[in-house]
Short mmCIF file of the C-alpha atoms (twelve columns), coordinates in Angstrom:
data_MODEL
# 
_entry.id   MODEL 
# 
loop_
_atom_site.group_PDB 
_atom_site.id 
_atom_site.type_symbol 
_atom_site.label_atom_id 
_atom_site.label_alt_id 
_atom_site.label_comp_id 
_atom_site.label_asym_id 
_atom_site.label_seq_id 
_atom_site.Cartn_x 
_atom_site.Cartn_y 
_atom_site.Cartn_z 
_atom_site.pdbx_PDB_model_num 
ATOM 1   C CA . MET A 1   -8.139  -21.620 0.095   1 
ATOM 2   C CA . THR A 2   -8.710  -21.135 -3.635  1 
ATOM 3   C CA . PHE A 3   -12.262 -21.703 -4.759  1 
ATOM 4   C CA . ALA A 4   -14.669 -21.075 -7.605  1 
ATOM 5   C CA . ALA A 5   -17.961 -19.206 -7.565  1 
ATOM 6   C CA . ILE A 6   -20.927 -19.081 -9.906  1 
ATOM 7   C CA . VAL A 7   -23.006 -15.896 -9.707  1 
ATOM 8   C CA . VAL A 8   -26.440 -16.433 -11.240 1 
ATOM 9   C CA . ALA A 9   -27.577 -13.204 -12.915 1 
ATOM 10  C CA . ALA A 10  -29.806 -14.502 -15.703 1 
ATOM 11  C CA . GLY A 11  -33.203 -13.807 -14.149 1 
ATOM 12  C CA . THR A 12  -35.636 -11.154 -15.337 1 
ATOM 13  C CA . GLY A 13  -36.307 -9.753  -11.854 1 
ATOM 14  C CA . SER A 14  -39.913 -9.036  -12.808 1 
ATOM 15  C CA . ARG A 15  -41.191 -8.750  -9.220  1 
ATOM 16  C CA . ALA A 16  -38.572 -6.076  -8.519  1 
ATOM 17  C CA . GLY A 17  -39.498 -4.094  -11.603 1 
ATOM 18  C CA . GLY A 18  -37.106 -5.853  -13.995 1 
ATOM 19  C CA . ASP A 19  -33.336 -6.071  -14.501 1 
ATOM 20  C CA . LYS A 20  -32.571 -5.875  -10.794 1 
ATOM 21  C CA . GLN A 21  -29.027 -7.226  -11.252 1 
ATOM 22  C CA . TRP A 22  -28.168 -4.209  -13.425 1 
ATOM 23  C CA . ARG A 23  -29.766 -1.539  -11.261 1 
ATOM 24  C CA . THR A 24  -27.598 0.787   -9.203  1 
ATOM 25  C CA . LEU A 25  -27.340 0.185   -5.475  1 
ATOM 26  C CA . GLY A 26  -25.051 2.282   -3.308  1 
ATOM 27  C CA . GLY A 27  -23.410 3.787   -6.384  1 
ATOM 28  C CA . LYS A 28  -22.683 0.598   -8.342  1 
ATOM 29  C CA . PRO A 29  -24.588 -2.172  -10.148 1 
ATOM 30  C CA . VAL A 30  -26.168 -4.848  -7.957  1 
ATOM 31  C CA . LEU A 31  -24.141 -7.571  -9.718  1 
ATOM 32  C CA . ARG A 32  -20.841 -5.847  -8.999  1 
ATOM 33  C CA . TRP A 33  -21.293 -6.046  -5.217  1 
ATOM 34  C CA . SER A 34  -21.222 -9.848  -5.200  1 
ATOM 35  C CA . VAL A 35  -18.490 -10.258 -7.796  1 
ATOM 36  C CA . GLU A 36  -16.220 -7.818  -5.953  1 
ATOM 37  C CA . ALA A 37  -16.757 -9.637  -2.653  1 
ATOM 38  C CA . LEU A 38  -15.969 -13.033 -4.194  1 
ATOM 39  C CA . ARG A 39  -12.942 -11.752 -6.125  1 
ATOM 40  C CA . ASP A 40  -11.569 -10.052 -3.003  1 
ATOM 41  C CA . ALA A 41  -11.808 -13.422 -1.241  1 
ATOM 42  C CA . GLY A 42  -9.822  -15.111 -4.022  1 
ATOM 43  C CA . ALA A 43  -12.564 -16.787 -6.064  1 
ATOM 44  C CA . GLU A 44  -12.513 -17.610 -9.748  1 
ATOM 45  C CA . VAL A 45  -15.899 -16.186 -10.736 1 
ATOM 46  C CA . VAL A 46  -18.303 -17.297 -13.461 1 
ATOM 47  C CA . VAL A 47  -21.161 -14.865 -14.091 1 
ATOM 48  C CA . VAL A 48  -24.201 -16.481 -15.685 1 
ATOM 49  C CA . THR A 49  -26.287 -13.974 -17.633 1 
ATOM 50  C CA . ALA A 50  -29.253 -14.167 -19.946 1 
ATOM 51  C CA . PRO A 51  -28.163 -14.886 -23.544 1 
ATOM 52  C CA . GLY A 52  -26.839 -11.736 -25.188 1 
ATOM 53  C CA . GLU A 53  -26.175 -9.857  -21.933 1 
ATOM 54  C CA . GLY A 54  -22.441 -10.576 -21.685 1 
ATOM 55  C CA . GLU A 55  -21.656 -7.007  -22.746 1 
ATOM 56  C CA . ARG A 56  -23.943 -5.706  -20.049 1 
ATOM 57  C CA . ALA A 57  -22.002 -7.714  -17.482 1 
ATOM 58  C CA . ALA A 58  -18.717 -6.388  -18.875 1 
ATOM 59  C CA . GLU A 59  -19.976 -2.836  -18.431 1 
ATOM 60  C CA . ALA A 60  -21.181 -3.497  -14.873 1 
ATOM 61  C CA . LEU A 61  -17.878 -5.159  -13.935 1 
ATOM 62  C CA . ALA A 62  -15.526 -2.813  -15.798 1 
ATOM 63  C CA . GLY A 63  -12.070 -2.802  -14.226 1 
ATOM 64  C CA . LEU A 64  -12.477 -6.148  -12.445 1 
ATOM 65  C CA . THR A 65  -10.407 -9.166  -13.432 1 
ATOM 66  C CA . GLY A 66  -10.677 -12.889 -12.701 1 
ATOM 67  C CA . TRP A 67  -14.221 -13.392 -13.966 1 
ATOM 68  C CA . ARG A 68  -15.874 -14.606 -17.135 1 
ATOM 69  C CA . ALA A 69  -19.418 -14.638 -18.453 1 
ATOM 70  C CA . VAL A 70  -21.456 -17.571 -19.699 1 
ATOM 71  C CA . ASP A 71  -24.977 -17.704 -21.101 1 
ATOM 72  C CA . GLY A 72  -27.693 -19.024 -18.829 1 
ATOM 73  C CA . GLY A 73  -31.076 -20.508 -19.665 1 
ATOM 74  C CA . GLU A 74  -34.777 -20.124 -19.089 1 
ATOM 75  C CA . THR A 75  -34.575 -21.513 -15.543 1 
ATOM 76  C CA . ARG A 76  -32.151 -21.137 -12.683 1 
ATOM 77  C CA . ALA A 77  -31.398 -24.866 -12.932 1 
ATOM 78  C CA . VAL A 78  -30.198 -24.516 -16.532 1 
ATOM 79  C CA . SER A 79  -28.134 -21.460 -15.615 1 
ATOM 80  C CA . VAL A 80  -26.375 -23.274 -12.757 1 
ATOM 81  C CA . ARG A 81  -25.680 -26.300 -14.973 1 
ATOM 82  C CA . ASN A 82  -24.189 -24.029 -17.639 1 
ATOM 83  C CA . GLY A 83  -21.973 -22.370 -15.066 1 
ATOM 84  C CA . LEU A 84  -20.770 -25.693 -13.658 1 
ATOM 85  C CA . ALA A 85  -19.917 -26.886 -17.164 1 
ATOM 86  C CA . THR A 86  -17.299 -24.133 -17.499 1 
ATOM 87  C CA . LEU A 87  -15.378 -25.132 -14.362 1 
ATOM 88  C CA . ASN A 88  -12.411 -27.435 -14.804 1 
ATOM 89  C CA . GLY A 89  -11.161 -27.689 -11.242 1 
ATOM 90  C CA . PRO A 90  -10.619 -30.953 -9.331  1 
ATOM 91  C CA . ASP A 91  -13.523 -32.725 -7.653  1 
ATOM 92  C CA . ASP A 92  -12.455 -31.524 -4.207  1 
ATOM 93  C CA . GLN A 93  -12.395 -27.847 -5.215  1 
ATOM 94  C CA . VAL A 94  -14.886 -25.697 -3.310  1 
ATOM 95  C CA . VAL A 95  -17.535 -24.040 -5.455  1 
ATOM 96  C CA . MET A 96  -20.084 -21.502 -4.260  1 
ATOM 97  C CA . ILE A 97  -23.373 -20.828 -6.014  1 
ATOM 98  C CA . HIS A 98  -24.649 -17.313 -5.394  1 
ATOM 99  C CA . ASP A 99  -27.619 -15.239 -6.495  1 
ATOM 100 C CA . ALA A 100 -26.714 -11.831 -7.920  1 
ATOM 101 C CA . ALA A 101 -29.884 -10.534 -6.263  1 
ATOM 102 C CA . ARG A 102 -28.133 -10.850 -2.874  1 
ATOM 103 C CA . PRO A 103 -25.566 -8.013  -3.116  1 
ATOM 104 C CA . GLY A 104 -24.842 -7.804  0.634   1 
ATOM 105 C CA . LEU A 105 -22.275 -10.607 0.613   1 
ATOM 106 C CA . SER A 106 -19.520 -10.096 3.184   1 
ATOM 107 C CA . ARG A 107 -16.057 -11.580 3.543   1 
ATOM 108 C CA . ALA A 108 -17.122 -13.004 6.912   1 
ATOM 109 C CA . VAL A 109 -19.879 -15.142 5.366   1 
ATOM 110 C CA . ILE A 110 -17.513 -16.382 2.649   1 
ATOM 111 C CA . GLU A 111 -14.910 -17.399 5.219   1 
ATOM 112 C CA . ARG A 112 -17.503 -19.161 7.374   1 
ATOM 113 C CA . LEU A 113 -18.589 -21.191 4.359   1 
ATOM 114 C CA . LEU A 114 -15.032 -22.092 3.377   1 
ATOM 115 C CA . GLU A 115 -14.279 -23.233 6.914   1 
ATOM 116 C CA . ALA A 116 -17.520 -25.212 7.112   1 
ATOM 117 C CA . VAL A 117 -16.877 -27.059 3.850   1 
ATOM 118 C CA . ALA A 118 -13.299 -27.841 4.899   1 
ATOM 119 C CA . LEU A 119 -14.559 -29.330 8.164   1 
ATOM 120 C CA . ALA A 120 -17.562 -30.986 6.523   1 
ATOM 121 C CA . SER A 121 -15.420 -32.982 4.126   1 
ATOM 122 C CA . GLY A 122 -14.156 -34.971 7.073   1 
ATOM 123 C CA . ALA A 123 -17.439 -35.118 8.958   1 
ATOM 124 C CA . GLY A 124 -19.799 -36.638 6.448   1 
ATOM 125 C CA . ALA A 125 -21.344 -33.353 5.253   1 
ATOM 126 C CA . ASP A 126 -21.600 -32.410 1.596   1 
ATOM 127 C CA . GLY A 127 -22.245 -28.689 1.651   1 
ATOM 128 C CA . ALA A 128 -22.908 -25.575 3.687   1 
ATOM 129 C CA . LEU A 129 -25.291 -22.655 3.496   1 
ATOM 130 C CA . PRO A 130 -25.698 -19.376 5.407   1 
ATOM 131 C CA . ALA A 131 -29.021 -19.122 7.186   1 
ATOM 132 C CA . LEU A 132 -30.945 -17.046 9.708   1 
ATOM 133 C CA . PRO A 133 -33.431 -18.454 12.234  1 
ATOM 134 C CA . VAL A 134 -37.076 -17.607 11.570  1 
ATOM 135 C CA . ALA A 135 -38.054 -14.903 14.050  1 
ATOM 136 C CA . ASP A 136 -41.636 -14.177 13.012  1 
ATOM 137 C CA . THR A 137 -44.659 -16.267 13.902  1 
ATOM 138 C CA . LEU A 138 -45.652 -18.326 10.865  1 
ATOM 139 C CA . LYS A 139 -49.262 -18.704 9.793   1 
ATOM 140 C CA . ARG A 140 -50.733 -21.050 7.236   1 
ATOM 141 C CA . GLY A 141 -53.397 -19.300 5.169   1 
ATOM 142 C CA . MET A 142 -56.310 -20.638 3.221   1 
ATOM 143 C CA . GLY A 143 -58.891 -18.589 1.356   1 
ATOM 144 C CA . GLY A 144 -57.616 -15.367 2.879   1 
ATOM 145 C CA . ALA A 145 -57.968 -16.615 6.445   1 
ATOM 146 C CA . VAL A 146 -55.608 -18.179 8.954   1 
ATOM 147 C CA . ALA A 147 -55.771 -21.960 8.735   1 
ATOM 148 C CA . GLY A 148 -53.212 -22.654 11.443  1 
ATOM 149 C CA . THR A 149 -50.012 -21.641 13.163  1 
ATOM 150 C CA . VAL A 150 -46.769 -23.266 12.065  1 
ATOM 151 C CA . ASP A 151 -44.201 -24.215 14.681  1 
ATOM 152 C CA . ARG A 152 -41.118 -22.176 13.812  1 
ATOM 153 C CA . ALA A 153 -38.753 -24.222 15.974  1 
ATOM 154 C CA . ASP A 154 -35.843 -25.490 13.876  1 
ATOM 155 C CA . LEU A 155 -36.923 -23.383 10.874  1 
ATOM 156 C CA . TRP A 156 -34.278 -21.348 9.047   1 
ATOM 157 C CA . ARG A 157 -34.208 -18.802 6.233   1 
ATOM 158 C CA . ALA A 158 -31.734 -20.083 3.661   1 
ATOM 159 C CA . GLN A 159 -29.429 -17.603 1.914   1 
ATOM 160 C CA . THR A 160 -26.675 -17.803 -0.677  1 
ATOM 161 C CA . PRO A 161 -23.893 -18.420 -1.507  1 
ATOM 162 C CA . GLN A 162 -24.158 -22.142 -0.904  1 
ATOM 163 C CA . ALA A 163 -20.877 -24.041 -0.847  1 
ATOM 164 C CA . PHE A 164 -20.016 -27.569 -1.983  1 
ATOM 165 C CA . ARG A 165 -17.201 -29.709 -3.267  1 
ATOM 166 C CA . LEU A 166 -17.333 -29.451 -7.055  1 
ATOM 167 C CA . GLY A 167 -17.480 -33.194 -7.723  1 
ATOM 168 C CA . ARG A 168 -20.281 -33.759 -5.201  1 
ATOM 169 C CA . LEU A 169 -22.413 -30.953 -6.606  1 
ATOM 170 C CA . ARG A 170 -21.944 -32.127 -10.189 1 
ATOM 171 C CA . ALA A 171 -22.949 -35.666 -9.235  1 
ATOM 172 C CA . ALA A 172 -26.079 -34.384 -7.479  1 
ATOM 173 C CA . TRP A 173 -27.099 -32.267 -10.469 1 
ATOM 174 C CA . ALA A 174 -26.537 -35.236 -12.790 1 
ATOM 175 C CA . ASN A 175 -29.161 -37.155 -10.790 1 
ATOM 176 C CA . TRP A 176 -31.683 -34.323 -10.615 1 
ATOM 177 C CA . PRO A 177 -34.786 -34.827 -12.822 1 
ATOM 178 C CA . LYS A 178 -34.564 -32.540 -15.831 1 
ATOM 179 C CA . ASP A 179 -38.286 -31.714 -15.655 1 
ATOM 180 C CA . GLU A 180 -38.135 -30.360 -12.100 1 
ATOM 181 C CA . THR A 181 -36.819 -27.032 -10.791 1 
ATOM 182 C CA . PRO A 182 -35.196 -26.936 -7.327  1 
ATOM 183 C CA . THR A 183 -35.550 -23.873 -5.121  1 
ATOM 184 C CA . ASP A 184 -31.822 -23.841 -4.406  1 
ATOM 185 C CA . ASP A 185 -28.689 -25.941 -4.888  1 
ATOM 186 C CA . CYS A 186 -28.787 -27.433 -1.407  1 
ATOM 187 C CA . ALA A 187 -32.104 -29.041 -2.345  1 
ATOM 188 C CA . VAL A 188 -30.326 -30.790 -5.210  1 
ATOM 189 C CA . VAL A 189 -27.670 -32.252 -2.917  1 
ATOM 190 C CA . GLU A 190 -30.224 -33.068 -0.215  1 
ATOM 191 C CA . ARG A 191 -32.339 -35.065 -2.681  1 
ATOM 192 C CA . ASP A 192 -29.221 -36.932 -3.716  1 
ATOM 193 C CA . GLY A 193 -28.737 -38.077 -0.125  1 
ATOM 194 C CA . GLY A 194 -26.320 -35.320 0.857   1 
ATOM 195 C CA . ARG A 195 -26.012 -33.628 4.242   1 
ATOM 196 C CA . ILE A 196 -25.867 -29.836 4.479   1 
ATOM 197 C CA . VAL A 197 -24.558 -27.877 7.461   1 
ATOM 198 C CA . LEU A 198 -25.690 -24.400 8.490   1 
ATOM 199 C CA . VAL A 199 -23.466 -21.379 9.102   1 
ATOM 200 C CA . GLU A 200 -24.463 -17.993 10.440  1 
ATOM 201 C CA . GLY A 201 -25.983 -15.761 7.784   1 
ATOM 202 C CA . GLU A 202 -26.442 -11.996 7.834   1 
ATOM 203 C CA . ALA A 203 -29.459 -9.705  7.571   1 
ATOM 204 C CA . ARG A 204 -27.694 -7.592  4.933   1 
ATOM 205 C CA . LEU A 205 -27.539 -10.691 2.705   1 
ATOM 206 C CA . MET A 206 -31.241 -10.212 1.960   1 
ATOM 207 C CA . LYS A 207 -32.582 -11.050 -1.474  1 
ATOM 208 C CA . LEU A 208 -33.833 -8.190  -3.627  1 
ATOM 209 C CA . THR A 209 -37.272 -9.388  -4.674  1 
ATOM 210 C CA . TYR A 210 -39.667 -6.428  -4.590  1 
ATOM 211 C CA . PRO A 211 -39.155 -2.725  -5.476  1 
ATOM 212 C CA . GLU A 212 -39.252 -1.694  -1.810  1 
ATOM 213 C CA . ASP A 213 -36.350 -4.046  -1.056  1 
ATOM 214 C CA . PHE A 214 -33.939 -1.650  -2.733  1 
ATOM 215 C CA . GLU A 215 -34.651 1.088   -0.208  1 
ATOM 216 C CA . MET A 216 -34.006 -1.329  2.641   1 
ATOM 217 C CA . ALA A 217 -30.821 -2.608  1.001   1 
ATOM 218 C CA . GLU A 218 -29.539 0.949   0.572   1 
ATOM 219 C CA . ALA A 219 -29.921 1.466   4.322   1 
ATOM 220 C CA . LEU A 220 -28.318 -1.874  5.227   1 
ATOM 221 C CA . MET A 221 -25.369 -1.505  2.878   1 
ATOM 222 C CA . ALA A 222 -24.570 2.144   3.407   1 
ATOM 223 C CA . PRO A 223 -20.978 2.378   4.656   1 
ATOM 224 C CA . ARG A 224 -20.413 3.332   8.257   1 
ATOM 225 C CA . MET A 225 -19.357 6.948   8.243   1 
ATOM 226 C CA . GLN A 226 -17.014 8.685   10.637  1 
ATOM 227 C CA . THR A 227 -16.971 12.411  11.233  1 
ATOM 228 C CA . ARG A 228 -13.666 14.218  10.929  1 
ATOM 229 C CA . VAL A 229 -12.740 17.827  11.569  1 
ATOM 230 C CA . GLY A 230 -9.889  19.729  9.925   1 
ATOM 231 C CA . MET A 231 -8.519  23.195  10.620  1 
ATOM 232 C CA . GLY A 232 -6.866  25.589  8.190   1 
ATOM 233 C CA . PHE A 233 -5.064  28.917  8.512   1 
ATOM 234 C CA . ASP A 234 -3.684  31.309  5.934   1 
ATOM 235 C CA . ALA A 235 -2.353  34.860  5.843   1 
ATOM 236 C CA . HIS A 236 -1.238  37.254  3.103   1 
ATOM 237 C CA . ARG A 237 0.303   40.709  3.214   1 
ATOM 238 C CA . TRP A 238 -1.262  43.787  1.652   1 
ATOM 239 C CA . GLY A 239 0.223   45.422  -1.429  1 
ATOM 240 C CA . PRO A 240 -0.703  47.914  -4.140  1 
ATOM 241 C CA . GLY A 241 -3.937  47.151  -5.946  1 
ATOM 242 C CA . THR A 242 -7.549  48.115  -6.580  1 
ATOM 243 C CA . SER A 243 -9.446  45.024  -5.408  1 
ATOM 244 C CA . VAL A 244 -9.078  41.881  -3.304  1 
ATOM 245 C CA . TRP A 245 -10.397 38.348  -3.752  1 
ATOM 246 C CA . LEU A 246 -11.997 36.818  -0.657  1 
ATOM 247 C CA . CYS A 247 -13.990 33.573  -0.695  1 
ATOM 248 C CA . GLY A 248 -14.220 33.712  -4.474  1 
ATOM 249 C CA . VAL A 249 -15.709 37.217  -4.468  1 
ATOM 250 C CA . GLU A 250 -13.875 40.246  -5.857  1 
ATOM 251 C CA . ILE A 251 -14.211 43.232  -3.525  1 
ATOM 252 C CA . PRO A 252 -13.150 46.769  -4.570  1 
ATOM 253 C CA . HIS A 253 -10.397 47.946  -2.210  1 
ATOM 254 C CA . ASP A 254 -7.450  50.336  -2.213  1 
ATOM 255 C CA . GLN A 255 -5.049  47.406  -1.763  1 
ATOM 256 C CA . THR A 256 -4.746  43.780  -2.792  1 
ATOM 257 C CA . LEU A 257 -3.364  40.656  -1.157  1 
ATOM 258 C CA . ILE A 258 -0.016  39.490  -2.436  1 
ATOM 259 C CA . GLY A 259 0.535   35.812  -3.203  1 
ATOM 260 C CA . HIS A 260 1.565   33.279  -5.836  1 
ATOM 261 C CA . SER A 261 -2.052  32.640  -6.877  1 
ATOM 262 C CA . ASP A 262 -4.884  35.137  -6.472  1 
ATOM 263 C CA . ALA A 263 -4.014  35.189  -2.721  1 
ATOM 264 C CA . ASP A 264 -7.589  34.405  -1.642  1 
ATOM 265 C CA . ALA A 265 -6.795  33.697  1.992   1 
ATOM 266 C CA . GLY A 266 -10.354 32.530  2.718   1 
ATOM 267 C CA . LEU A 267 -10.286 29.820  0.050   1 
ATOM 268 C CA . HIS A 268 -6.756  28.809  1.045   1 
ATOM 269 C CA . ALA A 269 -7.736  28.339  4.681   1 
ATOM 270 C CA . LEU A 270 -10.812 26.325  3.690   1 
ATOM 271 C CA . THR A 271 -8.751  24.159  1.335   1 
ATOM 272 C CA . ASP A 272 -6.282  23.364  4.099   1 
ATOM 273 C CA . ALA A 273 -9.104  22.608  6.523   1 
ATOM 274 C CA . ILE A 274 -10.638 20.061  4.127   1 
ATOM 275 C CA . LEU A 275 -7.255  18.500  3.342   1 
ATOM 276 C CA . GLY A 276 -6.533  18.285  7.045   1 
ATOM 277 C CA . ALA A 277 -9.814  16.507  7.745   1 
ATOM 278 C CA . ILE A 278 -8.866  13.674  5.390   1 
ATOM 279 C CA . GLY A 279 -5.152  13.619  6.232   1 
ATOM 280 C CA . GLU A 280 -4.005  14.829  2.808   1 
ATOM 281 C CA . GLY A 281 -1.345  17.344  3.819   1 
ATOM 282 C CA . ASP A 282 -1.748  21.003  2.930   1 
ATOM 283 C CA . ILE A 283 -2.338  23.186  -0.065  1 
ATOM 284 C CA . GLY A 284 1.379   23.509  -0.774  1 
ATOM 285 C CA . ASP A 285 1.702   19.740  -1.184  1 
ATOM 286 C CA . HIS A 286 -0.870  19.741  -3.965  1 
ATOM 287 C CA . PHE A 287 -0.148  23.133  -5.543  1 
ATOM 288 C CA . PRO A 288 3.500   24.057  -4.867  1 
ATOM 289 C CA . PRO A 289 4.147   27.829  -4.967  1 
ATOM 290 C CA . THR A 290 7.290   27.062  -6.956  1 
ATOM 291 C CA . ASP A 291 5.177   25.747  -9.852  1 
ATOM 292 C CA . PRO A 292 4.630   28.572  -12.382 1 
ATOM 293 C CA . GLN A 293 1.330   27.115  -13.618 1 
ATOM 294 C CA . TRP A 294 -0.369  28.283  -10.418 1 
ATOM 295 C CA . ARG A 295 0.821   31.905  -10.694 1 
ATOM 296 C CA . GLY A 296 -2.272  34.084  -10.485 1 
ATOM 297 C CA . ALA A 297 -4.549  31.016  -10.503 1 
ATOM 298 C CA . PRO A 298 -8.082  31.380  -9.109  1 
ATOM 299 C CA . SER A 299 -8.141  29.674  -5.747  1 
ATOM 300 C CA . ASP A 300 -11.464 27.944  -6.362  1 
ATOM 301 C CA . VAL A 301 -9.374  25.406  -8.312  1 
ATOM 302 C CA . PHE A 302 -7.634  24.458  -5.072  1 
ATOM 303 C CA . LEU A 303 -10.880 24.230  -3.120  1 
ATOM 304 C CA . LYS A 304 -12.574 22.077  -5.761  1 
ATOM 305 C CA . HIS A 305 -9.558  19.753  -5.769  1 
ATOM 306 C CA . ALA A 306 -9.766  19.228  -2.016  1 
ATOM 307 C CA . ALA A 307 -13.503 18.603  -2.231  1 
ATOM 308 C CA . GLY A 308 -12.895 16.106  -5.036  1 
ATOM 309 C CA . LEU A 309 -10.559 14.130  -2.799  1 
ATOM 310 C CA . VAL A 310 -13.329 13.838  -0.221  1 
ATOM 311 C CA . THR A 311 -15.776 12.632  -2.863  1 
ATOM 312 C CA . ALA A 312 -13.258 10.110  -4.206  1 
ATOM 313 C CA . ARG A 313 -13.164 8.519   -0.766  1 
ATOM 314 C CA . GLY A 314 -16.927 8.151   -0.735  1 
ATOM 315 C CA . GLY A 315 -17.247 11.028  1.726   1 
ATOM 316 C CA . ARG A 316 -18.958 14.380  1.841   1 
ATOM 317 C CA . ILE A 317 -18.396 17.822  3.268   1 
ATOM 318 C CA . VAL A 318 -20.889 18.472  6.059   1 
ATOM 319 C CA . HIS A 319 -20.100 22.029  7.149   1 
ATOM 320 C CA . LEU A 320 -17.565 24.817  6.709   1 
ATOM 321 C CA . ASP A 321 -16.883 27.645  9.146   1 
ATOM 322 C CA . LEU A 322 -14.545 30.475  8.115   1 
ATOM 323 C CA . THR A 323 -13.365 33.527  10.034  1 
ATOM 324 C CA . LEU A 324 -11.637 36.405  8.225   1 
ATOM 325 C CA . ILE A 325 -9.361  38.514  10.443  1 
ATOM 326 C CA . CYS A 326 -8.706  42.066  9.241   1 
ATOM 327 C CA . GLU A 327 -9.369  45.745  9.936   1 
ATOM 328 C CA . ARG A 328 -10.292 46.464  6.326   1 
ATOM 329 C CA . PRO A 329 -12.143 45.888  4.061   1 
ATOM 330 C CA . LYS A 330 -15.428 45.523  5.872   1 
ATOM 331 C CA . VAL A 331 -16.592 41.944  5.327   1 
ATOM 332 C CA . LYS A 332 -20.200 42.150  6.457   1 
ATOM 333 C CA . PRO A 333 -21.552 43.827  3.288   1 
ATOM 334 C CA . HIS A 334 -20.079 40.968  1.225   1 
ATOM 335 C CA . ARG A 335 -20.632 38.049  3.591   1 
ATOM 336 C CA . GLN A 336 -23.794 36.741  1.938   1 
ATOM 337 C CA . ALA A 337 -22.180 36.833  -1.493  1 
ATOM 338 C CA . MET A 338 -19.213 34.911  -0.072  1 
ATOM 339 C CA . ARG A 339 -21.444 32.240  1.426   1 
ATOM 340 C CA . GLU A 340 -23.348 31.880  -1.819  1 
ATOM 341 C CA . ARG A 341 -20.137 31.595  -3.826  1 
ATOM 342 C CA . LEU A 342 -18.702 28.932  -1.491  1 
ATOM 343 C CA . ALA A 343 -21.969 26.982  -1.611  1 
ATOM 344 C CA . GLU A 344 -21.861 27.173  -5.406  1 
ATOM 345 C CA . ILE A 345 -18.235 26.022  -5.681  1 
ATOM 346 C CA . LEU A 346 -18.794 23.030  -3.405  1 
ATOM 347 C CA . ASP A 347 -22.437 22.274  -4.261  1 
ATOM 348 C CA . LEU A 348 -23.445 22.672  -0.620  1 
ATOM 349 C CA . PRO A 349 -26.638 24.044  0.918   1 
ATOM 350 C CA . LEU A 350 -26.237 27.611  2.070   1 
ATOM 351 C CA . ASP A 351 -26.726 26.746  5.723   1 
ATOM 352 C CA . ALA A 352 -23.701 24.418  5.522   1 
ATOM 353 C CA . VAL A 353 -21.422 27.435  4.949   1 
ATOM 354 C CA . SER A 354 -20.557 30.033  7.579   1 
ATOM 355 C CA . VAL A 355 -18.465 33.147  6.975   1 
ATOM 356 C CA . LYS A 356 -17.601 35.496  9.826   1 
ATOM 357 C CA . ALA A 357 -15.184 38.350  10.358  1 
ATOM 358 C CA . THR A 358 -13.381 39.890  13.277  1 
ATOM 359 C CA . THR A 359 -10.578 42.317  14.068  1 
ATOM 360 C CA . THR A 360 -7.688  42.093  16.497  1 
ATOM 361 C CA . GLU A 361 -8.461  45.486  18.037  1 
ATOM 362 C CA . ALA A 362 -5.542  47.119  16.192  1 
ATOM 363 C CA . MET A 363 -3.069  44.549  17.577  1 
ATOM 364 C CA . GLY A 364 -0.632  42.474  15.557  1 
ATOM 365 C CA . PHE A 365 0.022   42.476  11.818  1 
ATOM 366 C CA . THR A 366 -3.675  42.466  10.935  1 
ATOM 367 C CA . GLY A 367 -4.360  45.264  13.401  1 
ATOM 368 C CA . ARG A 368 -1.582  47.375  11.897  1 
ATOM 369 C CA . GLY A 369 -3.025  46.804  8.418   1 
ATOM 370 C CA . GLU A 370 0.001   44.817  7.220   1 
ATOM 371 C CA . GLY A 371 -2.013  41.789  6.122   1 
ATOM 372 C CA . LEU A 372 -5.137  39.694  6.378   1 
ATOM 373 C CA . ALA A 373 -5.562  36.281  7.999   1 
ATOM 374 C CA . ALA A 374 -8.183  33.554  7.722   1 
ATOM 375 C CA . GLN A 375 -8.892  30.500  9.805   1 
ATOM 376 C CA . ALA A 376 -11.314 27.740  8.879   1 
ATOM 377 C CA . VAL A 377 -12.835 24.577  10.270  1 
ATOM 378 C CA . ALA A 378 -14.163 21.855  7.957   1 
ATOM 379 C CA . THR A 379 -16.388 18.997  9.068   1 
ATOM 380 C CA . VAL A 380 -16.506 16.011  6.723   1 
ATOM 381 C CA . GLU A 381 -17.861 12.480  6.766   1 
ATOM 382 C CA . VAL A 382 -15.864 9.614   5.257   1 
ATOM 383 C CA . PRO A 383 -16.341 5.841   5.303   1 
ATOM 384 C CA . GLY A 384 -14.821 4.491   8.515   1 
# 
């Protein structure tokens, strides 16, 4: 079902410390959360801002299409009227009115509202709103003391968006006294004789009102993370040289590892482990050995690239564990420097990086001194 939505973002947000619709929450502006959710559900979106803040909205919503800004007024009522005036859909089009200060809007709530309005049109109802039952005991206060207990039966906490047929909402607003300010749009329709139905709301659809609400919203809206583990392995043969690169550290040695890049087997194994954890193939897929631009390249470029892919997914590297397998050079004297270099490359705490070494007791190609091997395990968290 195609529908329209008006997102009211013209308030000053003084109780929250000001400009709450422009503040960052979970890595993006508060306003963007709601507009993205409505656009993903197919809505034509009108964003109502304070006069002169259209550019601010454009910056917050950069890259999104299907929305336009309109100036609001001194009160929420004026802002909603201004938004409605820009809509040119038919009277039976669904329109949702939403507060930008409720960024936790989900697709499920939108779909419940659309279904409710579709059913309501044939059942004598004129709108729908998401709501949660009041769970706390309610007290009436007077002069700083309890003056009575309020029966909470049949009491609900109203949320937004609130959904209506466009023609019905416009008619209700036309009859609303210009000198009065409603608390929400359902009150406008109710006063005009309309009937509103309730749908299930969500706790994460809380309104950001006070500074401490942002901390709670961050916790509620944080994406569910899943832990993934990837494994990497690399090996290079020894050849003539005077030093070897391992884990981004140059170690004096009577040989060097031979490879297309700097042949840092430790960084190669770690890169593959990270790529494996996020299902992004292996190092050769991203940096083909046939490409001359990577000849002699420092391998920290490869590791940073893999880490960047994790970050781009909204994830993070939790821990790295690397084992170098060789008879020579001795790794222990350089292990701390290796850990510090890996932590620096990936901006990780030192205790999130482990470097170990072992031999094969003179067995196999590493035991015979023909080459060096490295195996790594990477633990990452990504949105699930």
